[in-house]
N, C-alpha and C positions, 0 to 999 in steps of 0.2 A: 503494501499500500504506500502511495506518496506521502512523503515526509510535510509537502507543502498543499495548499489547495487554493483555488480561484475563488475568489468571493465575489457574487454578481447582486447589485442591490437594484431592484426593480422599483419604479415609482409608477403605481398605476392609477388610474384614473377611469371610468369609474372603478371601485376594486372587486366587486363580486360581479358576473363569475368569473372574470378573467383572470383573479388571483387562482382559483380553483382549474382552469383552463392551463394557466401556463405553468402551474404545479405539474400536470400531467404530462406536458408536452416535453418538460425539462427533464421529467424521470425516461422517458426513454430516450432521452442522450445521454446519459452518463451522470446526470447530477446526481448527488446522492444524500443530500439535506436540504430542509427547507423550514426557515424560519419566519412566520408571519408576523408583518410589522403591519403599523397603523395606519400607511399609506402606501401599502405596498408589499413588497416578499422579497429576502433576501435566500439566496441560494448558492449553494457549495458543489463543484467537482474539483476531483484530483487535478493538477496542474498537467501533467503528463495525458490524460484523457481530451484536453481541448484544444481542439485548434480554430484557425481565425475566421471560418467562414460556419462553424459550429450551428451558430444562432440564425443563420440564413434560412433555414429550413423550419423553422418557427412561426406556425402560421398566424398565431396571434398576435405578433408583434408586426404582422403587416394588417392587421385589421385597422378598417377605419372608425369601427364601433368602441375604441378606448385606445387612450393617451398612454402610453408605455414609453418608457427611458430607462437607461441604466448605467451604471458605472460599472468597473472590473479594479478589482485590486487581489495580491496575493497577501495570505496569512499563512501563518505556523498551525500543525495540525491540532484541533480542537477535541476536547473531549466529547464525542458523538453522546456517548450514551447521556453526558450531563445535558446537553443540548435537546434530546429525546424529552426526557424527565422534567424540562420547564416548559416544552412546546407543544408535546403530543398530546392532542386530548380523545377523549374515548368517542366511538362514535357510535351512534343508535339507528338501524336501519329498518323501517316498518314498523318499528314497535316490539319486532320479534327476534333479532339479533345484535349484539353490541358485540364491538371489536374494543379490547381496553389494553394499556399496560399492566404490568402485575402491579404495579402502586395505588392502580386506582380501585376505588373501592367496587364489590362484586354488584350489579345491578340483577334487576326481579326479571330478567327476560328468557325465554326460552332456548335461546341460544347465547353462550357467553363464548368466545374466544380471546385467549390472554396471549398476547405476543408482544415480545421485545424488538420494534422494528428495524433500529439502527440504522444504517444505510438503506437496507432492502426497498423496493417499490410495491407497493399494493398495502397500504395500510389500510384501506378502507375511507380514506379522507378525497380521495381523488375519485371524477366521477366514474371512470371506468371499472374499479373495484366494486364501489358501492353498487350500480348495476349489475354486475354479476352477482353480487351476492344477492341481490333481489331475484335473478333468474333461478337462481339455488333455492329459495325459499317456496318458489311458485312452483317447482315441479317437485314429484318423484326419484328420490335416488336411492331409494331401499333396495338392497341386493345388489346396485350396478357395480361395472366394473368402471372405474371415472379416470381419467387424465386431465391434470391442470397442468398445462403447458404456458411457461414462462411462467412460474408459479409466485415468484417475489420473496414474500413474508412466509406464502404458504396459508394463507387465509381461507382462501378458497379451497384447496384439498382437505383443509381442516375441515370446514363447516360441509362438505360433502360427505364427509366423514361423520359428523355428529348428525347429520340427516340420514343415516342409514347404510351408507355405501358399503360394498363389500371388501374392495379392494382399491385404493388411488395411487394412482403413479404420478410423483408431482415433479416435474423436471425444470429447469432453468440455466442456462449456458453461463450466467454469471456465478462465480464462484462465490462470493457474498452473499447471492441469495440463496444459495445451495446450502450454505453453511446456518444461514439464518432460518430457514425452512428446516432443518435436521433440528435445531435449538427448540423453534416453535411448536413441532408436531410434537414432539418428548413433552414439553411442558402443556399440552392440552391433552396428554394421554392417548394420544391416536396412533394405537399400533397396529393399523391395516395400513397406513402410509408409508409407500416407497419413496424418499427423494436421492434423485440424480442430478448429476451436472452433465449438462450434454446438450444439443439440439433436437432437428427431426431426424435426427441419422440413428437414433437410438430407438424410433420406434416400428425398426422391419419387424412384419410377422407379428406384432403383436395386435387387439384386438380389445375395443371399449364399447361400451353402453351409451356413454355420456364423457363428452369430450369440451372443457374450457379452454378455452386458448384468449389471453387478455396479452394482446403484443403490440403492432403496430399493422399499417395497412399491407404496407411491402412484404413484411414478413408474412403474414398469410395469405395473402395474393401465391407466394413464393411454394409457401408450405400445404396450401389446400389439398393437391391431390393426394399426398401422405396423409393427412387427417381422413379422408372419403376413404382410403384402404384401411385404415384402422376401425373406422365405424361400421358397427354390426347393422344388417338392415332394419329399421324401424328406431335406429338409435337417434340422439339427438346431438346437434354440435353448437355451442354458444361463442360466438366472437365478440371482440371486443378492442378497442386500441383506436379507432378511426371515427371519423366524424359523420354527423348526418347525411351531410352531401356527398359522400364515399359510400351509401346504402348500394345505390345502382351498380356501381361495377362490381363491390364483391357480391352481390346478389346472382348477377352474370356469371360471375366465376363457380358460383357453386351450383348454379342450374345448370352447366355445362357437364358437371359433375355427377348429377342426379340428384341432389341435395336442394329442398325443398324450401323457401322461405317460410317461418310461422309467425314470426312477429320481434319487434324490436322495443327497447326500453330508450328514451332520451334523456339526456341530461347537460345540462351546460354546450348543448352542441355535439356532445359526445355519443356514442349509440354501444347498445350492446345487443347483437343479434341473435336469434333461434333460428337454425336450421334443423331438418330431418334428413334422416337416411331412407 
């Protein structure tokens, strides 16, 4: 891990939903920690992970709906656990599922997920993770064999297990996410979750009833044929990590593979879409 980080201070007007969208976009680019400010957001990325044109692909920075400016500086490595404890607030999804850190009080919810997010993406604060949790809550996972692709903190895999899944593969290409998911799976006593580090190349000859893939549009489009080959007839595929305007291109790619659009959830222009084989 880098000894130095770059700190980006974003000034945002209006603050919401721009701040939530920006966090989600930056998370996919390698930013590892976020601190909400009164007038914007502070984001951190390892210095060696940053390239000069990295922010050129951040859609919201080009949006006419918001005024966003930023400054960049280099800092020494900070105590990220301490930062999370100060800034990570518990999440409640549809009054059914809570996602919280160990230092938060236990809520009265049907599903209570305890995570130590550290630098991993997928705490439930972000629109994409929140919507995928909603999809899990709405569907039947009892005795299902499940794949959580791009698992982040492991929240989706853990909830699927809590909802009665028979077995869950949780896979992420990022080592930090792999390590963090291992910790969180143990923390929630989910002994039917297998955690692996890697990408779609791990999926050869595997079969699933349910596949969750919260990644980004380009990777999803690239790996859709692999997901289709892994999905049993009648199985469900849940995709997120892209915008509402991307639904047509994602749906067209799925239909060419014999996957049928069922429904989608929208939050802050991000969407989570359900398809069926």
